[in-house]
N, C-alpha and C positions, 0 to 999 in steps of 0.2 A: 709361233701360232697355237701350238697345243696349250702353253702356258697362259695365253691371252684368254684362250676359251674357259680354261678352267677358272680362271680369275673371274670371268663373267658370271659363270655358273654359280661361283661362290658368292659373289655380289648380290646375285637374284635371290640365291638361298637365303642369304643374310638379310634381305630386304623384306622376303615374305615372313622371316622369323620376327624380324622387329615389328613388323604390322600385325602379327599375331599377338606379340606382347602387348602391344597398346591396345589392341581389342580385348584384351583379357584385363588389363589394367583399369581401363574405363569402363568395363561391363557394370552396369548400374545395379545396385542392391535393390531386392524387391520387399527387404525387412521394414517394417516400421515399428516405432516403439509407442507404447500407450501414452496417453496425453494426461493421464490421470490414476491416481490410485483407485481401487475399488471401493465403493462407499461399505463402511462396515456393517454388516446386519448379523445379529446373533442368532443362531438356532441350537437346540439341543442335540449333538450330534450322537449322543449314547442313545437316546430316544429314537432318532432318525435311523440307527444303524439296526436297533431292535425290531423296526418297523419293515426294513429292507428283509432282513432276516426271516420274520414271519412268511414274508412273500413267497421266500423261497421254498416254504414247506409243502405250497400247493403244487401238485404234479400236473400241472398244465404243459403237458408233452405235446407237441405238434404232431399231427398226423394220427391221432387217437381217434378221431371220427367224432360222430355225434352221439355215441353212447350213453348212459345215464352217468356212469362214473366220471366220465371225462367231462361233461357239462357240469356236473356237480363242483369239480376242482375249480373250473373256470368262474363258476357264481362265487364261491367262495372267496377266489380272489378278488372278485369285484366288491363282495361286501367287505373284505377286509381294506380295500383302497377307500371305500367310502367311509368307513369308521376313522381310518388314520388320518385323513385328509378332509375333514367336513366342510370346512370353507369352501375349499376348491369345488365341491361338489354342489354345495348349496348355492353358490353365486355364479355357478357355469349352467349352462344347457346342456344336458347329459342325453347323449342318444347311444342306443346299442345298434350296431351293424353285423350282418352275417352271423348272428345268433350270439357270438362273444366279443365282438371288436368294439372298444369305446372311442367315443368322439366327445371331448368336453370343450366347448365353446365360450369363453370369457370375451364378451363383446367389448369393445374400446368406447370411450367417449365420443370419438369422432368416427362416425360411421362410414366417411367417405374414404378413410385410410385402409389399405388392403392388411389383413392379419397376418401374424406370423404363425406358422404351423411347426409345432415340435412334436417329433414323432419317437416312438418306441415301440416294442412287441412283448407282449405277456406270455407266449409261448417259449418252450425251451425243447432242446433236442433230449432224445432218451439217453438213460445211462445203461451201458452194456453190462449185462449181468455178469460176465466174467471178471468185469474191472471193479466190482463194488468192495472187495477185499483190499483194493489197493486205494481207496479214498481214506485219508486220514481223519476225515469227519464224515458222517453220513451225507450221501450226495443231496437228499431231500431233507436233512435235519435243520436247516437254516439256524447256524448257530453263529454267535460273536466269540469268538476265543483267539487268543494269541495276536491281538491286534488285527486280525481279519474277520470279515463275513464271510462264512462258507456255505456253499451250497450251489446246485446246478441253477445257472440263471444269474448269479451274483456279477458275471461279466457279459452276458448276453441273454436277455437283455432287461432283466427287472431292475437292474442299477439305475438304467436311465429311466423307466417309467416312474419309479419310487423317489428317483433324484429330482425330477421335473416337478412331481406333485409336491414333494418336500419345499421345493423353492418357492411355487406359486403360493403354498399354503402359509409360509413363513411370511411372503409379501403382502398377502390379503390381510391377514393378522395384524400387520403394523398400519393398514389403512391404505395400501396401495390400489390406485385405480389406472389402469393403463389408457392411455390415449388410442393406441392402435390396440386391437384386438389380438387376443391369444387364444390358439387352437392347440389342444392336446389331442393326439390322434394315436390310440394304441392297440395294434393289430393283434389275432390271436394265432394266425397261421404263416407267419413270417418264414419260418425255418421249412416251409413246404410251398412257397412262392407266392403266398400272400392271397390267392385266386378268390377266396372268400371272405377274408377280413379287410385288408388295405383297400383290395379292389373295389368293395361295396362302399368303404368310406368315399375314395376317390370319386366314384360315380356319383354317390350323393351330393358331394361338394361341386361337382361339375354341373349337375342338375339345376343346383342353386343358383349357378352362374359365378360361384366364388373363386376368385383371383388372390393368390398370396403374394405378400411382399418378399418372403423369405421361408423356405422349408429347411429345417435342420432335423437331420436323423442320425442313426449310428453309422457308424464307418471307420474314418480314420481316428487316431488317438495320439498321445505324445508317447515316442518310441525313445527308450534310454538303453543303450545309445542308438542314434538313428542309422536305419539301413541305408540311406541313399547318402546323405553328408557325413555322417560318422560322428557328427556332432553329439555332446552328452544329452541333449534334448531337442528332439525334432518332430515338431507338430505336423502331423498329416491330414490337410483338410481335403477329403474326397471331391474333386468337382465333376467327376464322370464315373459312371461303372460300366464294366464290359458287359457285353450281351451272354446269351445262355442257348446253347442248342446242342441238342443230342441228337444221335443218328443211329440206326439200326444197319450192321451189316448182315446181309442174308447169302449164304452159300447153298446152292442145290446141286449135289452131283450124286449120280447113282451110287449106292454102297455095296454091301455085299459081305461075303465071310471074311474074318479076319486071318484066315489061314492061307488065302489068296489076296493079298493087299494090292492095288495098282499103285503106281508112281506118284499119283495124287489122289486126294480124296476132299471131301468138305472141309474136314478139319486142317489139314496142311494148308489148303488155299486160303482159309480164314486167318491162320496164324501168321502166314506172311502178309496178308493184307493189314492185320493189326498191327504187324512189325512196322510196316512202312508208314502206317499213322503215327505210331508214338515217334517214328526218328524224322518225321516231316519237319522243317521247318518254315514257318511262314515269313513273309515279308516283313522286316521291322517297318513302324510307321513312327516317325520321329516329330510329325508336324502335329497340329492340335494341342490336346491336353498334354501330351509329354513335352512339347515345347515349352509349355506354361511351368511345368514341374522343372524342367532343366533350367529354365530361366531364373527361377527362384533359387534352386539349389546350387547353381554354378558358381555364385561369388561366396558361397559358404564351405566350399571344398578345397582341396589341397590344389598345388601348382598345376600338376601337369592336367588334371580335370576341367579344372577351371579354364586352362588354356583350350583345351579341345572342345569344351562346350561354347566358346566365346568364339569360335572358328569351326563351326560345323560344316562350312564351306570347303573345309580342307581335311578336317579331322572326324569325320562322320564314322569312317571305319573304326577308329579307335573308341569313340563312344559307344556304338553298336557291339563291339567286343567286350568293352567294361560291363555293359547292360546285360550282355548275354551269357557271362560268368557265372552268373547265380539265378537259379530258379525264381527266387524271390524278386529280381529285378528284371529278368527275360521277360517275364509275364506281362510286364509294364508296357512292353513295346511292340508285341505281336499277338496275333491270335493263337492260342493253345489248344492242342487236342490229344487226348489220350483214352485208350481202350479201358474201360472200367469194368464190363462184363463180358464173360464167355459162356456159351451153351452150346452142348454138342453131346450125342452119344447117351445111349440108355442101356446096353448092355457091353462087357468086356469083349465079348468074341463076334461083335457085329461092327462092321465099319458104317457110320451113319450117313444116311444121304441128305441130311440138313445139318448145318452148323451156323450160329449167328452170334452177335457180338453186338454192346453197345459202346459207342465212342462219345464222350463227353466234350464239347469243345465250348471255349470262352471267346466269341468274336471280339476282336481289338475294333476301335474307334475306327469308323471308316468302311468296316465289314458288314455283312450281313448274314444270317443265318444261312440262305442261299448262295451267297458267293464262298462262303465256308464249304458248303457240300459240294460245289464244283470243283473246288481246290482239293476235296480229298478224293474226289472221282480221278483228277489229273495224278495225285501221289499214288493211289492205288494200282491204277493203270491194269485194271483186270474186270473184263465185263463180265466174268463169273460172279463178282461180288456186287451185289444190288445194295445200293446205299439209299434208305428213306429217312425221313423226319421220325423222330420218336420223342412223345411227350410235348408238354409246353415249349416254345421258343420265343426269344425276344432279341432285337437288336440292341447295341449299347445306346446308353441315354445320351441325351444332349449334354454337351458340356457348358457347365456353368462359367459365368466370366470371372476373372481374378481382378478385375479392374473396375470395381463398382463400390458402392457404399455397403452392401451386404457383407463382399468379403474382406473390406477393410475394418468393418466392425468386430468381426471374428478375429482378425489379426490383433486387433489392439487388446481385446479380452483375453485373449490367450497370452499376450506380454504382460499382462496386468496379474495374470494368475498362475505364472510358471516363471522360472529362474532363467533368463536370458534363453528363450527358446528360439531356434530356427523354424520359420513355418512355411512350409511347401504344399502347393496344391498336389492332392493325389490321385491317382488311378486306381478304384475299387475294382480288384478282381473276381470277388465274389458278387453277392446281389444283397439288395435290401428292399423293402417296400416303397422306396422312392418311385420305383417305375410306375406305380399305381397313382402317382401324384404329378406325373410329368407335364399335364395339360394345366396345371394350376400356378405354375410360377416358372419365371426363366433362372432363378437363383435357388437351386436345389445345392445342399450341401451335406456333407456326411462325417460327421465328426464328434467323439465323445471326450469331454474334457477330463481325462485321467491319464496319468502318467504310469505307464507299466514297464517293467523290467521283461526281457524275453522269456524269462521262466515262467513268470505269472501269466504272460499273455497265452502261452501253450495251454492254459486252463479252457479257453474258449473251446467249447465242445469236447473238451478232453477230461482228465482226471485233476482230483482237486481244485476245482474252480472256486476261486475265491477272490476278494477285492480288499485291500488295505482300508482299514477304517479312515486313516487320515485321507486317503485318496478320494473317498465317498465324500468326505465332507469337503474337500476341494471341489467336487463335481458339483454339489449342491450350492455352494458360494458362486461359482461361477455361472450357473443357471440362473440365480438370481440377479447377479450383475448383468448377466447379458439380457435378460428379460425386460430390465429397467431401461436399458440402452435402446434395445431394439424397437420400444413402444412408447417412447416419450414424444 
């Protein structure tokens, strides 16, 4: 009898495993090949590189306010762009929003068609004074040397601004006339949330009743090798971005003389609360955009991961464990929260009566800032710690479809311009200006057509920011090709 039971169990397990193998074997690929080669279009890459380098010399640092020096840098950049790409500015309707942001509208021949909006931003993050001696080239030198274009903004995000303008300038010189309109929207304060730049452009377009066929902004790129699939080239087209919500933790407990310390004080209570926040694990969310990501990536991965993704009904713990094994993938499936600022005390012999901290969270798809605040309360579980919202907050964006003409058009263009890439829909854990365009289109994507090794990608907001000249040339060629295809 015992042997028979074991045999039945074994046969049942074997049947389940065979079913899992069949599901993995017949898991449909989401990759598509390009139907044609890109149309050749010549441009002067050396001249284009010098124009981008020149734009990096303007210290358009985000958060500098509206003082005369900062204002002058943005105005100088505007003038540089006008001179460098004269046909774009001549043939487009150009308006300035929020004092420094630019909107260029090249209207199409068919006014009934919704336009395509290409986005970028002209502001950059500052350079830490303590790091200047570690830059191999001056951070605001804007030089073209050793096969690279060097300077703050070369990867975030003046290469997109100049690349789009270079592509459109070349097309216009060749006699290009789009059927569908092209809008170029360049913000000036993306690094601080875009409240004055992109928000002003978005409000302006909404007031005019504009609806876009598609919006394309910065975000994903082509990683080599890929973080998810491990393939040599992994193109990540972000279809959604996580939310943003910071909270202040306040603790008020009577202080006193440091020579007579009580068992608990404001600092010790706050530290415990901060530790609970840092160690709290939010619930994984594998549906929605993450399911799209895994659906595209699963067929391109090794046997065991493909087997698990194809059989989430039984292998979900394995997938959660795999994604949770690295901070770069764990953040894709859940809300994150971390303490970033602590403040307390004024003198070494005085126990402070007040201590406060700032916790930054990135709500996952399906969460809201309020739901995150409630979970932080449960995690801290101490009524002496008051939790209040701090600064601007926003929910995660809507997820754009991966089953539509716009996404397929991106897939095909990526296949044309990169060597055997795997394309996957991504979840952007940071933030972009697209949140201010949410009401303009249901097809909002975030992708920069550039291939970067991980070492170079570290230059974003970091030291020795630079872009390879040949990759910048690829960007321009991609934008020209995509503009033609999207506006026929």
